[in-house]
C-alpha positions in Angstrom: -12.2 -34.7 -0.3 -8.7 -35.7 -0.6 -5.9 -34.3 -2.9 -6.2 -37.3 -5.0 -9.8 -36.7 -6.1 -10.4 -34.1 -8.5 -13.5 -32.2 -8.1 -16.0 -30.3 -10.3 -18.4 -28.0 -9.0 -20.8 -26.3 -11.3 -24.1 -24.5 -11.5 -25.7 -20.9 -11.9 -24.0 -18.0 -10.3 -27.5 -17.0 -8.8 -30.6 -19.2 -8.1 -33.1 -17.4 -9.9 -36.0 -19.4 -10.0 -36.8 -22.8 -8.9 -37.2 -24.1 -12.6 -34.2 -22.4 -13.8 -32.1 -24.0 -10.8 -33.7 -27.7 -11.2 -33.5 -27.5 -15.0 -29.7 -26.5 -14.9 -29.3 -29.2 -12.3 -30.7 -31.8 -14.5 -28.4 -30.9 -17.6 -25.5 -30.9 -15.5 -26.4 -34.2 -13.9 -26.5 -35.6 -17.8 -23.0 -34.5 -18.5 -21.8 -37.3 -16.0 -19.0 -34.9 -14.6 -20.4 -32.9 -11.9 -19.7 -33.6 -8.5 -21.7 -30.6 -6.6 -24.3 -28.3 -8.0 -23.4 -24.8 -6.8 -25.8 -21.9 -6.7 -25.5 -18.4 -5.2 -28.4 -17.9 -2.6 -27.4 -14.6 -1.3 -25.8 -12.1 -3.7 -24.9 -8.8 -2.4 -23.9 -6.9 -5.7 -21.1 -4.1 -5.8 -23.5 -1.7 -7.1 -27.2 -1.8 -5.1 -30.2 -2.2 -7.2 -29.2 -5.5 -8.9 -30.4 -9.0 -8.1 -29.2 -9.8 -4.6 -30.2 -13.4 -4.6 -33.3 -15.4 -3.5 -32.4 -15.8 0.4 -33.6 -18.8 2.5 -36.4 -19.7 -0.1 -33.5 -20.5 -2.8 -32.3 -23.1 -0.5 -35.5 -25.0 -0.5 -34.9 -24.9 -4.4 -31.5 -26.2 -4.1 -32.7 -29.1 -2.1 -35.2 -30.0 -4.6 -32.4 -29.9 -7.3 -30.4 -32.3 -5.0 -33.4 -34.6 -4.4 -34.1 -34.5 -8.3 -30.6 -35.4 -9.4 -28.7 -36.6 -6.6 -26.1 -34.3 -7.1 -24.4 -32.7 -3.8 -25.1 -29.2 -3.3 -22.5 -26.3 -2.5 -23.2 -22.4 -2.0 -21.6 -19.5 -0.4 -21.9 -18.3 3.1 -21.0 -14.7 4.8 -22.6 -15.0 8.1 -23.4 -17.5 11.0 -27.2 -16.9 10.0 -26.2 -18.2 6.4 -24.3 -21.2 7.9 -27.3 -22.2 10.1 -29.9 -21.9 7.1 -27.5 -24.0 4.8 -27.1 -26.9 7.4 -31.0 -26.9 7.8 -31.5 -27.5 4.0 -28.6 -30.0 3.8 -26.3 -28.2 1.9 -23.1 -30.4 1.4 -20.5 -27.8 0.8 -20.1 -24.3 1.8 -17.5 -21.6 0.8 -16.4 -18.5 2.1 -16.4 -16.0 -0.7 -13.8 -13.2 -1.2 -15.4 -10.4 0.1 -15.7 -12.3 3.3 -12.1 -13.8 3.8 -11.0 -10.2 3.6 -12.6 -9.4 6.9 -11.1 -11.6 10.0 -14.3 -10.6 11.9 -16.7 -12.1 9.2 -14.7 -14.8 9.2 -14.7 -15.8 12.9 -18.6 -15.2 12.7 -18.8 -17.9 10.1 -16.2 -20.2 12.0 -18.1 -19.8 15.4 -21.4 -21.2 13.4 -19.7 -23.9 12.0 -18.3 -25.3 15.5 -19.4 -29.0 16.3 -20.4 -29.5 12.7 -18.8 -32.0 10.2 -19.2 -29.4 7.4 -17.3 -29.3 4.4 -15.8 -25.7 3.9 -13.8 -24.1 1.2 -12.1 -20.8 1.5 -11.8 -18.4 -1.6 -8.9 -15.9 -1.6 -9.6 -12.5 -0.5 -10.3 -10.0 -2.9 -7.0 -8.1 -2.3 -3.6 -10.1 -2.9 -2.8 -10.8 0.9 -1.6 -14.0 1.4 -1.6 -13.5 5.1 -5.4 -12.8 5.2 -6.0 -16.1 3.2 -3.8 -18.0 5.9 -5.7 -16.3 8.5 -9.2 -17.2 7.1 -8.0 -20.9 6.8 -6.7 -21.2 10.3 -9.9 -19.7 11.9 -12.0 -22.4 10.1 -9.4 -24.9 11.2 -9.5 -23.8 14.8 -13.3 -24.0 14.9 -12.6 -27.9 14.6 -13.6 -28.2 10.7 -10.9 -30.6 9.3 -12.6 -31.0 5.6 -11.4 -27.8 4.2 -10.4 -26.7 1.1 -9.2 -23.5 -1.0 -10.3 -21.6 -4.1 -8.6 -19.5 -6.3 -10.7 -16.9 -7.8 -8.3 -14.1 -8.4 -7.6 -10.9 -7.0 -9.0 -7.0 -7.7 -6.3 -4.9 -9.3 -7.0 -1.5 -10.4 -6.8 -0.8 -13.9 -6.7 -4.7 -14.8 -8.4 -5.1 -18.2 -7.2 -8.6 -19.0 -8.9 -10.3 -16.4 -12.0 -9.6 -14.1 -9.9 -10.7 -11.1 -6.0 -11.1 -11.9 -4.8 -14.6 -11.1 -1.7 -13.6 -9.9 -0.6 -17.4 -9.7 2.4 -16.8 -7.5 0.3 -16.5 -4.3 -1.8 -19.7 -4.7 1.2 -21.4 -5.5 2.7 -20.1 -2.2 -0.3 -21.1 -0.6 0.0 -24.7 -1.9 3.7 -24.7 -0.7 2.7 -23.7 2.8 -0.5 -26.0 3.0 0.4 -28.9 0.6 -2.2 -31.1 2.4 -4.9 -29.1 1.7 -6.9 -29.4 -1.9 -6.9 -26.3 -3.8 -9.5 -25.5 -6.6 -9.7 -22.9 -9.5 -12.7 -20.7 -10.3 -11.9 -19.7 -13.6 -15.2 -18.0 -13.9 -14.2 -15.2 -11.7 -10.7 -14.9 -12.7 -11.7 -14.4 -16.6 -15.1 -12.7 -16.3 -15.3 -14.1 -20.0 -16.7 -17.4 -20.8 -14.5 -17.5 -23.9 -11.4 -18.1 -21.8 -12.7 -20.1 -18.8 -10.8 -23.6 -20.3 -7.6 -21.5 -20.9 -7.2 -20.6 -17.3 -8.8 -24.1 -16.2 -6.0 -25.8 -17.9 -3.2 -23.7 -16.5 -4.5 -24.2 -13.2 -4.4 -28.1 -13.6 -0.9 -27.8 -15.4 -0.2 -26.2 -11.5 -1.6 -29.2 -10.0 -4.8 -27.9 -8.7 -7.3 -30.5 -7.5 -10.3 -29.2 -9.4 -12.5 -26.5 -10.9 -15.6 -24.6 -9.9 -17.3 -23.3 -13.1 -20.4 -21.1 -13.3 -23.1 -22.8 -15.6 -26.7 -21.7 -16.5 -29.2 -23.2 -19.0 -29.5 -19.8 -20.7 -26.2 -17.5 -19.8 -27.4 -14.7 -21.7 -30.3 -14.2 -19.9 -28.8 -14.6 -16.6 -29.7 -12.2 -13.7 -26.1 -11.9 -12.6 -22.5 -12.3 -14.2 -24.0 -13.5 -17.5 -20.6 -13.1 -19.3 -18.9 -15.5 -17.3 -21.5 -18.4 -17.4 -21.5 -21.3 -20.1 -24.4 -24.0 -20.6 -23.9 -27.4 -19.3 -23.2 -28.7 -22.9 -20.5 -26.3 -23.3 -19.1 -27.4 -20.0 -19.0 -30.9 -21.0 -17.3 -30.1 -24.0 -14.7 -27.8 -22.6 -14.0 -30.1 -19.4 -13.7 -33.2 -21.7 -11.0 -31.6 -23.5 -9.0 -30.7 -20.4 -5.9 -32.6 -20.1 -5.1 -33.9 -16.7 -1.4 -34.4 -16.0 0.3 -37.0 -13.7 2.2 -35.7 -10.8 5.3 -37.9 -11.7 6.1 -41.1 -13.4 8.2 -44.1 -12.7 9.7 -44.5 -15.9 13.2 -44.9 -15.6 14.6 -42.4 -18.3 12.3 -39.6 -17.0 13.7 -39.8 -13.3 17.3 -39.9 -14.6 16.8 -36.8 -16.9 14.8 -34.8 -14.4 17.5 -35.6 -11.7 20.1 -34.2 -14.0 18.3 -31.1 -14.9 17.7 -30.7 -11.1 21.1 -30.9 -10.3 21.8 -28.1 -12.7 18.9 -25.9 -11.5 20.8 -26.4 -8.0 24.3 -25.3 -9.3 23.0 -22.3 -11.1 20.7 -21.3 -7.8 24.3 -21.4 -6.0 25.9 -19.3 -8.4 23.2 -16.9 -8.5 23.2 -16.6 -4.6 26.9 -16.2 -4.7 26.6 -13.7 -7.6 23.9 -11.4 -5.8 26.1 -11.5 -2.5 29.0 -10.3 -4.6 26.8 -7.6 -6.0 25.6 -6.6 -2.7 29.1 -6.2 -1.4 29.5 -3.5 -4.2 26.4 -2.0 -2.9 27.6 -2.1 0.6 30.8 -0.1 -0.6 28.7 2.6 -2.5 26.6 3.1 0.6 30.0 3.7 2.5 31.3 6.3 0.0 27.8 8.1 0.1 28.1 8.2 3.8 31.7 9.7 3.7 30.4 12.4 1.3 27.2 13.1 2.7 25.1 11.8 -0.4 21.6 10.6 -0.3 21.1 6.9 -0.3 18.7 6.9 -3.0 19.4 7.8 -6.5 16.5 8.0 -8.9 18.4 8.7 -11.9 20.4 5.7 -11.5 17.9 3.5 -10.4 15.9 4.5 -13.8 19.1 3.6 -15.7 19.5 0.3 -14.3 16.0 -0.8 -14.4 15.7 0.2 -18.4 18.6 -1.1 -18.9 18.0 -4.5 -17.4 14.5 -4.6 -19.2 16.1 -4.5 -22.5 18.6 -6.8 -22.0 16.3 -9.2 -20.4 14.1 -9.0 -23.6 17.3 -9.9 -25.5 17.7 -12.9 -23.2 13.9 -13.9 -23.7 13.0 -13.1 -20.2 9.9 -11.3 -19.6 9.6 -7.7 -18.6 7.5 -8.1 -15.7 9.9 -11.1 -14.2 13.2 -8.8 -15.0 11.3 -5.6 -13.3 10.3 -7.8 -10.2 13.6 -9.1 -9.9 15.4 -6.1 -10.3 13.1 -4.2 -7.9 13.9 -6.8 -5.2 17.6 -6.3 -5.6 17.0 -2.5 -5.4 15.3 -2.6 -2.2 17.7 -5.3 -0.7 20.6 -2.5 -1.8 18.8 0.3 -0.3 18.3 -1.5 2.8 21.9 -2.1 3.1 23.1 1.4 2.4 20.5 2.7 5.1 22.2 0.4 7.5 25.4 1.9 6.8 24.1 5.6 6.9 22.7 4.6 10.4 26.1 3.6 11.9 
């Protein structure tokens, strides 16, 4: 797969029965949209006692669905044995799940099993928002000699989160794309939202950010699914929603567009320079405050003052139509840098 090819992977969260899987595959084939049929073969659940997958026999169902429809197949692997079994059943695409990519030992186990194959492997982001773990998982697969690799953004676990099943935290995949522009990234809106009603809202946002495709859970009878029923849609719903998505161009050669965007980018460059100069001026004052505190044996951290600055900035930011989240994050970074500089002065 290259970055120029938009990819759609779809199928049920779990392979439940051969009939369920083949019937879903046939309906997905009829949409004319799906590149890969996905199905969970091994499904360890957060809480024990639920359906944990069909195991190896499910791979034979997946192969039968492939033979019936001509669709390529995809499933998740978490161990070297999973890799071996999938290759024996001619699975075309393997992905490393979020619970596995968080563990370097598990990723290495999978990577060792992949050595010497020409498998296509996608790596989901780890469950926790740790960019280094995601990078490490990618590098372990690459060091195994796998060149046909991709990334899947499926969101991140966060305590107390209610809007999403897994918070998208878009800044993390955006940074991953910046670091590895040559590697395709697709979005998993099913796991981000946990709700079928928002799947295409998140899908569109990912496409607007220049993702290379989607992996969406689809089931012939979502409300009767044995796992994750709330985030699955029917093949017909998939077709309607997918065809309403807008796939935007990376750029255009129209002269007016190039002239205007170049002008705007120059303005951005100017303001970026101004911002950095203003921040440096602010830090000069912070250093003077640090020197004054040191001379008078006063602590660096002043919580009352910090709370005052933060609340004032949030109010001002709202007046300027800046989100509270952005203003809070920006001010926290400035505060951390100010504290660092003042600590250095106190350590002299």
